[in-house]
C-alpha positions in Angstrom: -68.2 -77.8 11.7 -65.4 -75.7 10.3 -62.2 -76.0 9.7 -60.9 -73.9 12.7 -62.9 -76.9 14.9 -60.5 -79.1 14.0 -58.4 -77.4 16.1 -59.9 -78.7 19.2 -58.9 -82.7 18.2 -55.9 -81.0 17.4 -55.6 -79.7 20.9 -56.9 -83.0 22.8 -53.9 -85.1 20.4 -51.1 -82.5 21.9 -52.9 -83.2 25.9 -52.8 -86.7 25.7 -48.9 -87.7 24.5 -48.6 -84.6 27.6 -50.6 -87.2 29.6 -48.6 -89.5 28.4 -45.4 -88.7 28.1 -44.6 -86.1 31.1 -47.6 -87.0 33.6 -47.4 -90.6 33.3 -44.6 -91.8 35.4 -45.7 -89.9 39.0 -49.5 -91.4 38.1 -49.1 -94.6 35.8 -53.0 -94.3 35.3 -52.5 -91.2 33.6 -51.3 -94.0 30.8 -55.1 -95.3 30.0 -56.5 -91.2 30.5 -53.7 -90.6 27.7 -55.0 -93.7 25.8 -58.3 -92.7 26.3 -58.0 -89.5 25.5 -55.9 -90.0 22.2 -58.9 -92.2 21.0 -61.7 -89.9 21.7 -60.0 -87.2 19.8 -58.9 -89.8 17.0 -62.5 -90.2 16.3 -63.1 -86.3 15.7 -60.2 -86.0 13.2 -62.1 -89.2 11.4 -65.1 -87.9 11.7 -63.9 -84.7 10.1 -62.2 -86.4 7.4 -64.9 -88.4 6.3 -67.8 -85.5 6.2 -66.2 -82.4 6.4 -62.9 -82.7 4.8 -64.6 -82.9 1.1 -61.4 -84.6 0.0 -62.4 -88.3 -1.2 -58.8 -89.2 -0.4 -59.4 -88.4 3.3 -62.8 -90.3 2.8 -61.1 -93.6 1.7 -59.1 -93.5 5.0 -61.2 -92.5 7.6 -63.8 -94.6 6.0 -63.5 -98.0 7.5 -59.8 -98.0 8.1 -60.0 -96.3 12.1 -63.3 -98.4 13.2 -61.1 -101.0 15.4 -60.1 -97.4 17.1 -64.0 -96.4 17.9 -64.4 -100.1 20.0 -61.0 -99.2 21.9 -63.3 -96.1 23.7 -65.0 -98.2 26.3 -62.1 -100.6 27.1 -59.6 -97.3 27.7 -62.0 -95.8 29.6 -63.0 -98.6 32.0 -58.7 -99.1 32.0 -58.2 -95.8 33.7 -60.9 -96.0 36.2 -60.4 -99.6 37.2 -56.3 -98.2 37.7 -57.1 -95.3 39.3 -59.3 -96.7 42.2 -58.3 -100.2 42.4 -55.0 -101.2 44.9 -54.0 -104.0 42.3 -52.3 -102.2 39.6 -51.0 -104.6 37.2 -52.4 -105.6 34.0 -53.7 -109.3 34.0 -54.2 -111.4 30.6 -58.5 -110.6 31.8 -57.8 -107.1 31.1 -56.7 -107.9 27.8 -60.0 -109.9 27.0 -61.4 -106.1 27.0 -59.6 -106.0 23.2 -61.2 -108.5 21.7 -64.0 -107.1 19.8 -61.5 -103.9 18.6 -59.2 -106.9 17.4 -63.0 -108.5 15.7 -63.5 -105.5 14.4 -59.9 -105.1 12.6 -60.5 -109.1 11.0 -63.8 -108.3 10.2 -62.6 -105.1 7.9 -59.8 -106.5 6.7 -61.7 -108.0 2.7 -62.2 -103.7 2.8 -58.7 -102.4 4.4 -56.8 -104.8 1.5 -59.0 -103.4 -1.3 -56.9 -100.8 -3.7 -56.7 -97.0 -2.2 -58.6 -95.6 -5.2 -61.6 -98.3 -5.3 -62.1 -97.6 -1.4 -62.3 -93.9 -1.9 -64.8 -94.6 -4.7 -66.7 -96.5 -2.1 -66.9 -94.2 0.5 -67.4 -91.3 -1.3 -70.3 -92.4 -3.0 -72.3 -94.5 0.3 -70.8 -90.6 2.7 -71.8 -88.3 -0.2 -75.4 -89.9 -1.9 -76.6 -93.3 -0.7 -75.9 -92.9 3.0 -75.9 -97.4 2.8 -74.0 -98.2 5.3 -75.0 -102.4 4.4 -71.4 -103.2 3.4 -71.2 -106.8 4.0 -67.4 -107.5 5.5 -66.3 -110.9 7.1 -69.0 -111.9 9.1 -70.8 -108.4 9.9 -71.5 -105.4 8.1 -70.8 -102.4 8.1 -74.2 -100.7 9.3 -73.7 -103.2 12.3 -71.0 -102.2 13.2 -71.9 -98.8 13.2 -74.7 -99.7 15.8 -72.2 -101.7 17.6 -69.9 -99.1 18.2 -72.2 -97.1 20.3 -73.7 -100.1 22.3 -70.6 -101.1 23.2 -69.2 -97.8 24.2 -72.5 -97.3 26.6 -72.0 -101.1 27.8 -68.5 -100.0 29.0 -69.9 -96.9 30.5 -72.2 -98.9 32.4 -69.5 -101.4 33.5 -67.5 -98.6 34.6 -69.8 -97.2 37.1 -70.6 -100.6 38.4 -66.9 -101.1 39.0 -66.5 -97.8 40.3 -69.2 -98.3 43.1 -67.9 -101.9 43.8 -64.8 -101.1 44.6 -66.3 -98.1 46.7 -67.7 -101.0 48.9 -64.8 -102.9 48.8 -62.2 -100.3 50.5 -65.5 -99.6 53.0 -65.7 -103.5 54.0 -61.7 -103.4 54.1 -60.3 -99.9 56.0 -64.2 -98.5 56.9 -63.1 -95.6 55.3 -62.3 -93.9 51.2 -59.8 -91.8 50.3 -60.2 -88.3 51.1 -60.3 -87.3 47.6 -63.0 -90.0 46.7 -65.7 -87.1 45.8 -63.7 -85.4 42.9 -62.2 -88.5 41.5 -65.5 -89.4 41.3 -67.4 -86.4 40.1 -64.5 -86.4 37.2 -65.4 -90.1 36.6 -68.9 -89.1 35.6 -67.6 -86.5 33.7 -65.9 -88.3 31.3 -69.0 -91.4 31.6 -71.8 -89.2 31.3 -70.2 -87.1 28.0 -69.4 -90.8 26.4 -73.1 -91.4 27.1 -74.3 -89.0 25.2 -72.4 -88.8 22.5 -72.6 -93.1 21.9 -76.6 -92.5 22.1 -76.5 -89.5 19.6 -74.9 -91.8 17.8 -77.3 -94.5 17.3 -80.4 -92.5 17.3 -78.6 -90.8 14.4 -77.9 -94.1 12.5 -81.7 -95.3 14.3 -83.1 -92.5 11.8 -81.4 -93.5 8.5 -83.3 -96.8 8.9 -86.9 -96.9 10.6 -89.7 -94.3 10.3 -89.7 -91.3 12.3 -90.7 -90.9 15.7 -92.4 -87.3 17.2 -91.5 -86.7 20.4 -94.0 -83.4 21.9 -94.5 -82.8 18.0 -90.9 -83.1 17.5 -89.4 -85.4 14.7 -86.9 -88.2 15.8 -85.1 -87.1 12.0 -84.8 -83.4 13.3 -83.1 -84.6 16.8 -80.8 -86.7 15.6 -80.2 -84.8 11.9 -77.0 -85.0 10.6 -76.5 -81.6 12.0 -76.9 -82.0 15.5 -75.2 -84.9 15.4 -71.7 -84.0 14.5 -72.4 -80.8 16.8 -72.7 -83.1 19.7 -70.2 -85.5 19.0 -67.8 -82.9 18.2 -68.6 -80.7 21.6 -68.9 -83.6 23.5 -65.3 -84.0 22.9 -64.3 -81.3 22.8 -66.1 -80.3 26.3 -64.2 -83.2 27.6 -60.6 -81.7 26.6 -61.8 -78.3 28.4 -62.9 -80.2 31.3 -59.4 -81.8 32.3 -58.3 -78.6 33.4 -61.2 -78.5 35.5 -59.5 -80.8 37.3 -55.7 -79.6 37.8 -55.1 -83.1 40.4 -56.0 -85.3 37.4 -54.6 -83.1 34.7 -51.2 -82.9 36.6 -50.8 -86.1 38.2 -52.4 -86.2 41.6 -55.6 -88.4 41.2 -55.0 -91.3 44.1 -55.5 -89.3 46.8 -55.7 -85.3 47.2 -53.5 -83.3 49.5 -55.3 -81.4 52.9 -56.2 -78.3 51.5 -59.9 -78.0 52.3 -58.8 -74.3 53.9 -56.7 -73.5 51.0 -57.2 -70.8 48.4 -58.2 -72.0 44.8 -54.4 -70.9 43.1 -52.9 -73.0 46.2 -54.6 -76.2 45.6 -53.7 -75.6 42.1 -50.2 -74.8 42.3 -49.5 -78.0 44.9 -51.1 -80.1 42.3 -48.2 -79.6 39.5 -45.8 -82.2 39.5 -42.1 -81.0 39.4 -39.5 -82.9 37.4 -39.6 -86.4 38.2 -36.6 -88.1 39.5 -35.2 -92.0 39.8 -33.9 -93.1 43.0 -30.3 -93.5 41.3 -29.1 -92.2 44.9 -30.2 -94.2 47.5 -28.1 -92.0 50.6 -29.7 -88.7 49.5 -33.4 -90.1 48.8 -33.2 -91.1 52.4 -31.7 -87.8 53.6 -34.6 -86.5 51.8 -37.2 -89.5 53.5 -35.9 -88.2 56.6 -36.9 -84.3 56.1 -40.1 -85.7 54.9 -40.7 -87.9 57.8 -40.7 -84.6 59.9 -44.0 -83.8 59.4 -45.1 -87.8 60.3 -47.6 -87.8 56.7 -47.7 -91.6 57.8 -50.0 -90.9 60.0 -52.8 -89.8 57.8 -55.6 -92.5 57.5 -55.3 -92.1 53.8 -51.5 -92.3 53.5 -50.5 -94.1 50.4 -47.5 -95.0 48.0 -49.6 -92.9 45.1 -49.8 -89.8 48.1 -46.0 -90.3 49.3 -45.1 -90.6 45.3 -46.5 -87.2 44.6 -45.5 -85.7 47.3 -41.9 -86.6 46.7 -41.8 -86.4 43.0 -40.7 -90.0 42.9 -42.3 -92.4 40.5 -44.7 -95.2 42.6 -42.4 -98.0 40.9 -39.2 -96.5 42.3 -40.3 -96.0 46.2 -41.9 -99.3 46.0 -38.5 -100.9 44.5 -36.7 -99.3 47.3 -39.4 -101.1 49.9 -38.6 -104.2 48.7 -35.4 -104.4 47.6 -33.7 -102.0 49.6 -35.7 -102.7 53.1 -37.0 -106.1 52.3 -40.7 -105.0 53.2 -43.7 -103.6 51.6 -45.4 -99.9 52.3 -48.0 -100.6 54.2 -44.9 -102.8 57.0 -43.0 -99.5 56.5 -45.7 -97.7 57.0 -47.2 -99.7 60.1 -43.3 -99.5 61.2 -43.6 -95.4 61.4 -47.0 -95.5 63.0 -45.9 -97.7 65.9 -42.7 -95.6 66.4 -44.8 -92.9 66.4 -46.5 -94.3 69.0 -44.1 -95.4 71.4 -42.4 -92.0 70.9 -46.2 -90.5 72.5 -45.9 -92.7 75.2 -42.7 -92.3 76.2 -43.2 -88.5 76.3 -45.9 -89.2 78.6 -48.6 -88.9 76.4 -50.0 -92.2 77.0 -51.5 -90.7 80.4 -54.2 -88.7 78.5 -54.5 -90.9 75.4 -56.9 -94.1 75.4 -56.1 -96.8 73.0 -58.6 -95.9 70.7 -57.4 -92.4 70.8 -53.2 -93.6 69.9 -54.9 -95.8 67.3 -56.9 -92.9 65.6 -53.7 -90.5 66.2 -51.3 -93.2 64.6 -53.6 -93.3 61.5 -54.8 -97.0 62.3 -58.0 -98.0 60.7 -59.4 -99.6 63.8 -58.0 -100.7 67.5 -57.9 -104.0 66.3 -55.1 -103.7 63.3 -53.5 -101.1 65.6 -53.2 -104.0 68.4 -52.1 -106.9 66.0 -49.3 -104.0 64.4 -48.0 -103.0 67.9 -48.0 -106.4 69.1 -46.1 -107.9 66.2 -43.0 -105.1 66.7 -43.2 -104.4 70.1 -43.5 -107.9 71.4 -46.3 -106.4 73.8 -49.6 -105.2 73.7 -50.5 -101.1 74.1 -51.9 -101.4 77.1 -48.7 -104.0 78.6 -45.9 -101.6 76.5 -47.9 -98.7 78.3 -47.8 -99.7 82.1 -44.1 -101.3 82.0 -43.0 -97.2 81.1 -45.2 -96.1 84.3 -42.6 -95.3 87.6 -42.2 -98.1 89.7 -44.3 -96.8 93.1 -41.5 -98.9 95.5 
């Protein structure tokens, strides 16, 4: 790793702050994506300071102080996956339990972190450059165990994230009968992140094993060669660099529209990227101005799309989800789901009054308005109009007398 290669994690840290500062208001899952990228790139910075800076001061600083950071990679990745695909966007006390390993490591390493800097620097320089003996004792665990543990921890969270993703997919199918239209691109993006983390963590684990166990041969190639220090740092550094680069191959991810994509299947790549750019986010400071904007927005009936959500509406209007939600709950005294069904039923009523019921069946009207099933449509219609769709259609037919 040359000194120029340190620019990759610096660029990654800069990208993290873009996500956190500018784009998190459009989609709050970007907060966890930013924290995940920040942790990843800080880990690379620590590797550089410890093994390539050749400065004893940075060796002392990077040796142990950032170990808890390694145990935040898995939780922030899981938080990001969960917060993106789950309907429940709140951060609960059970989510906080995932931080326990990082907190434990922080307390476990206190005996070392509280030592004078010159003592830590001397110990770190000796271990890194000469002995490679990581059996340093902390509270309850050794340094060697933590180095093994951090790789295993990331791999376990990668498996947990994949499991949660597919479990949530089944829940959506069971509840709504379909999944978001851009589910494939979200899956590709998640699996790209997760695969890179598994490769990096597995290489790190393999490198640690070669330090303390006899070499194993694969097709005549020694594990010492496969998991050499040079290969280890190249794969880890390269993996994190590729991760930063891949983010720009998913513009919908980088620019905020991750929950549901626009209907751009026939559009050019340039149009897709252009539509994904987040414009200036604004709060609902002027309700009357927003309502005028809302009337114009509703002229195209975006609510009849089956995957129309608060996230999509937020992206289209460039207004944070929390502000839209507050408008529905406080100004209209209803949830977004109730408001959406109101719009859909009004849309169907208009179709019926214009005579379209002659060519539409109840099932067709339901699908046209964006409902997932005939029964949900009938329930929503009856609760708002007081009669079933069939009875309403019948009442609109001209009298034969």
